[in-house]
N, C-alpha and C positions, 0 to 999 in steps of 0.2 A: 609292313611288319613293324610293330613298336620296338623301340630300343630296349634292351634288357635292363632290368632294374639293377642299379649299382649298389655296392656295399660300402657303408661308412665304417671305418675301423679306428677305434681307440685302443691304445695299450693301457691296460688297467694297472695302476701303480699306487704306491703309498710310501711315504718317506719313513720306512721302518724296516725291520728285518723280516718279520712274519706278518704278511698282509692277509691273504686268504688261502695260502698253500702252506699249511702249518707243518713245520718240521723239515721242509725241503731246503731251507737255507743251509742245511748241513751238507748237501750234496757237493761232490768235488766240482770245482770250477764255478760254483754259484757265487755271484758278486753281492749278495744281499747285505753282507756285513759292511759294505762300502757306502751305505745309504747316506751317511753324514759327510761324505767326501764330495765336493762340488764336481770333481771330474767324473764321478759316476753319472750325474745327471746330464752333463754335457755329452758324454759318450752315448748315453741312452737316447738323448734328443736327436743327435746326428744319425744314429742307427735307425730310429723310427722314421725320420724324414726321408732319408735315402732309401729306406725299405718300402715306402709307399703308404705308411700309416697316415691317417688324417689328424690324429691327435694323441696326446698323453693325458689320461684322465686320472686325477689325483684324489684318492679317498682321504678321509680324515676322521679322527675322533678327538674329543676334548676331555677324556676321562679314561680311567683304567677299568679293565674287565675284572671285577672283584666279587662277582656273585658266586661263581663255581668254587666250591670248597671254602666259602666264607671269607675270601681275601684275594689279593692280587698276586699271591706267590706263584701260582701255576702259570698265569699269563706272563709274569716277569721272567720266569725260567724259560718259557717258550719264545720270548721276544715278541709276544703277541701284541702288535700295534703299540708297543712301548719298549724302548724309547721311540719317540715319534716327532718328527720335525714339522714345522709350519709349512704347509704346501704352497701358500701364496708367495713365500719368499724364494721359492725355487724357480718360479716362472720366468722372471726377467733374464736370468742366466741362460736358460734353455732357449728363450726367444732370441737371444743375441747370436746364437750359433745356428739358427734355422731361419728359413724364409717363409715356409708354408705351414708348418706344423701348428695345430691348434692345441689349446690347453684348457682342460676343465678342472676347476678347483672346488673343493667342498668347504662349505662354511655354514654354521648354524645360526638360525634367526633367534634362538631362545635366550641367549645369555649376554650378547654384546650389543651395544647401541648401533642403530643403523647409520648415523651420520658418518662415523669414522669408517665403517665398512664401505659405504658409497664412495668415499674418497679413494680407498685402496683399490677398488675394482675399476674405477675410472682411470686411475694411474696405470694399472695393468693393461687396460684396453688401449691406452695411448702407447705404452712401451712396446706392446706386441703388434701394433697396427691393426687392432681389431681381431685378434686371434684368441680371445678369452671367453670362457663360459663359466657359469656358476652352477654348481650342484646344490640346490636348496635342501637343507636338512633342518630338522627341529631338535635333534639330539635325543638319544634314548638310554644312555648309560646312567644309572643312579649316581655313580661317582662323579659324573660331569656336573650334575646338579649341585652336589656338595662342594665342588670346586668353585662355584659361583655364588656361594652364600645361602643356598637353599637346603632344607632338610631332606628333600627327595625330589623326584621328577615331578614336573607339572603333568596333569592328566593329558593323555594323548590328544584328545580333540581340542583341549584348551591351547596346546602348543600350536596347532594349525590355525586356530582363530587368531592368536596373537601374531603368527607369521603373516597372516593376511594383512594386518595393519603394517607390519614391518615392510612388506613389499610395497604398500602404498607410499610409505615415506620414501623408499628408494626411487620409485617411479617419479615422484614429485621432484626429487633432486636430479635424477638422471635425465628425465624427459622434459620437465617443466621449468626448471630454475634458470636455465640459460637458453637463449636463442642461438641458432646455428651461426649467425653472423655477428655475435656479440664481440668477438675478438677482432679488432680492426687493425691493430699494429700500425697506426698512423704516426710515422716518425715526425712529419712536419707539424702536425697538430699536437704532438706529445700525448696522444691518447692510445693506450694499448687496448683497453676494453671499454666499449660503449655502455655506460651504466644504465641507460634506459632499456637495455636488452638483457638485464640480469635482475632476478626478483627473489624476494623472500618466498618461502613456501608456507610458513606459519602453520605448521601441522600441530594440532592438539587432539590427541586421541586417548584411548583407554590406557595405553601404556607409555606412549612416547609424546614428547613435546619437542618439536624441532623447528627452529626459526628459519634456517638457511641464511643466505643462499648457499648453494653447493660450492665447494671449494675448488672444483676442477671444471674447466671449460669442456664443451661437448667433445667426446671421444668418437672414434670411427663408428662404433656400434651404439653409443650412448648406453643402452642397457645391454649387459653381456647376454650371450645365449643362456637361456634358463633351462637347466636340467633338473629332473626330480626322479627319485625312486620311491614308489609307493604301491600299496595294494589295499589299504583300508578305505572305508567309505569317505571319511573326512579327507584323507590324502588324495583320493581320486577326484573329489570335488575341487580341492585346491589345485590339482594339476590341470583340471579342465579350465580353470580361470587363468593360470599363470604359466604352466610348463610348456616349453617348445619341444623338448626331447624327454621322453619318459623311459626309465630303466624298468623293465618288467621281464617276466619269464613264465615258467610253468613246466610241469613235468611232462605235459603232452602238448601237441599242437592245439587241441581244443582248449586247454587251459590258457595258453598264450592268447589265442584269438578272443576268448571271453574277456581276459584282462584288458586287451587293447580296445575292444569294443566299448567297454565301460568308460575308458578314458575318452574315446571319440564322442560318446554320448554326452559326457560332462563338458567337453569343449563346445559342443553344439548348444548345450544349455546356456553357455556364456557367450553365445553369439559369434563364435570363432570359426565354425565350420569343422566338419569331421576330418579334414585333411590338415588341420593346423598343427597336429602333434605327430612327431616321428618316434619310432620305438627302437630301443636298443636293449639287447640282452647280454648278460655276462656269459661268455662262451669259453669252453675249454676246447682247444685245438691242439692235438698232439700229432705232429706230422713227421714222417720219415721218408727217405727216398724209396723205401719199400714198405709194404704192409707189416712185414716182420720187424723192421727197425722201429716203426711207430709203436708196435705192440710191446717191444722191449722197453721203450721209454715209459710207456704207461704203467707197466709192471713195476719199474723202478720207482716211479712216483707213488704208486699205491703202497708199496712195501715200506717206504720211508715217511709216509704221512704220519703225523703225530696225533693220536687220539686225544691225548690230554689237551693239546692246542685247540682241537676242534671243539671239545667239550667246554673249555674256558671261553671260547669265542661264542658259543651258543648260549652262554649264561645259564646253563643247566643248574637249578638250585639244589639238586640232590646228586650226590656222587655215586652213580651206578657202578663205577669200577670197583667199589668196595665190596661188592656182592658177587657170588659165583655166577658164571655166565648161564648156567642151566636153571637158575632160579627165575621164577616169574617176576615181572616188574611189580605186580601187585604185592607179592610177598616181600620184595625188597623195600618197597615204600612202607609196608606195615612194620618191618623190623627197624627201619630208620625213623619210625614215628613221624612220617612226613605225609601231610594230607594229599591225597590223590587229586583233589580239585585244584591244587596249585600247579599241577603239571598235566593239564587236560590233553596235551599233544602226545603224551607217552602212551604206548599200547599196553594196557595193563595185563592183558592175557598172554602177551608174548614173553619170551625169556629176556633176561638182561642182555645176553649176548646178541639176540636179534635186534633189540632196541638200540644197542650201541652201534651195531653194524649199519643200521638204518640212518642213524645220525651221522656216522662217518661218511656215508655215501650220499648225503642229502643234497649235495651240489651237483650230482651226476644226473642232471635233468635233460630236457629235450635238446639243449644246446651244448652237446658234447660230441666230438667226433675224433676218432683215432684211425689214422690210415695214411696211405701215400697221397701225393698231391691231387690225383684225380678223384680219389675217394672223398677227400676233404672238400674239394671244390664242388663235387656233386651234392654233398650234404649242405653246404652253404647256400647253394642255389635253391635247395628245398626250403631252407629257412627264409629266403627272400620271397620266393614265389608261392609256396604253399602256406607258410605261416604268416607272411606279411611283415616280416622283420625288415627294418631299415639299416641297422648297423649292429656291431658287437663291441663290447668291452672285452678285449682278449686277456684272459687270466694268465698270469706268469707263473709257470711251474718251475722254471729254471731261468735265472737272469745271468746272461743275456740270451741263452740258447732258445727260449721260447719265441722271443721277438725275432731273432735272427732266422730261425726255422720258418716262421711265417713269411718273413720278407723274401727269403731265398727260394722257398718251395711253393708257397701258396699264392702269393701275390702275382708271380708271372702267369700261373695257370688261370687265375681270375681275370687278369688283364686279357689273356687270349680269348676268353669267353665274353669280353665286354662288360665284366662285372666290376671292374675298377678302372679308373682313368690311367692312361699310359704313363703320365709323369707326375701325378699328384694334383690335387685341386688347389686352386689359387683363390685369393680374395679373403674377406673376413670369414670368421668361423660361421657366422649366420649365412653368408652367401654360399659357402661350401655345402651347407646343409639344405638350403631352401632355394638357391639359384642366384645367379648374377644380378646385381642391382638391388638385392634385398638385405642390405646391411643393417637396417633398423627394424624395430618391432613393426609388424603390420598394423594397419589402422584398426583392424578388428580386435586387436589385443587390448586387454584392460589397461595396461600401462600407457598406451598411446593417448588415453583420454586427457592426460595432463600436458600435452604438447602446447607450446606457445603460452603456457601459464594458465590454461583452462582448468577449471575444477580443482583448484588448489585448496580452497577452504575445506577444512575437515567437517565431516558430518557428525563427529562425536566430540562433544566438549567435556573435558575432564580436568578441571583446574588442579585437582589434587593428585593427578596421576604422577607416577615416578618419572623423573626426567629421563629422556632417551638420548 
């Protein structure tokens, strides 16, 4: 009989007050306002490691949510991802008080040059002993573009095209610039690094010109574990070439399987095999010692959720709250003199109230469970076996109660069923995801083509391109 499939669990976090559970920072005992206190992160890291979590995954944005109501005021009042700290700077402190816990950090390929980012990630991989992963994003907020000197966002597919070059630069630095045995530390000869085993990358592309060599010697993983969240055709193709772990979801099992199959097809097109990508979904797990206790928590969270925060986060360009709930959306848009084609996702025939309720509940998809430990574990097993999920990003409704409840009530039940390891996984982050001895990118991955200095010459010559 085959071993039961095990669950990989990240705690989904962000260095701000309101991440994705808007308004709940106000609940008694919630620690969200401590996000700028280093002790908050040390306490959270210890709790996660001792509680059996595999990692803490840190989201990020580099702009304000200023579309809803024509400015950032609503988002600022709500603490919606602003103020917001740099997630990369939190990792070394958390790594210092843990031994096994992995860390995923979000960083955008669109606005900052790759050479400096390559150095920061190699540094983190060294300092964590290979426990670091990178969530590849291309940034989507209009305000982010204006923060980096642009009038507006780059077109969606252009961002992915440019991200593809960005990744090539990083692979050349991480995988191709230094040989594994370049550092010799020969005291007698007075040689620390053998210069014959370090090389320029001389990348010249559409957007970046990077000479190299990389500033950091090879780290445990070289390339961090590559995460990505996507659903668009361009994003799926990009994931098929680059991503090792994809965040996806769906309102039904069929939705999820269709999304996952699209990623597997893309990976196969890029010569990686259909099993090269693992799938993680954001999950809501509200657990109590009894079904009634769990239901009480869920009602409390629903009652205190902020509709304004949800609407600001969604970037809704028209304020439906300004109209009666029994008015149709179509009539509200007509009165606001707002073109319906700009909001094709809104149900024109439904009432404003129905539309707002739908937006408020939009995250309550397939991967939500409310119940006692047995009920929760039964549902998680269905996610693993029926849907084909590999792991979850656990949504924090209450900090630290959500993490503590999962650790104390759900983890022991999953361990009894063989769905989580008894004492937590060891090794690098990539080994914990893909197996012992697999700390580096597999040979079938596009990034591996630069190993040993192979294929470093750029295919695109662009002497006039902006420096990267």
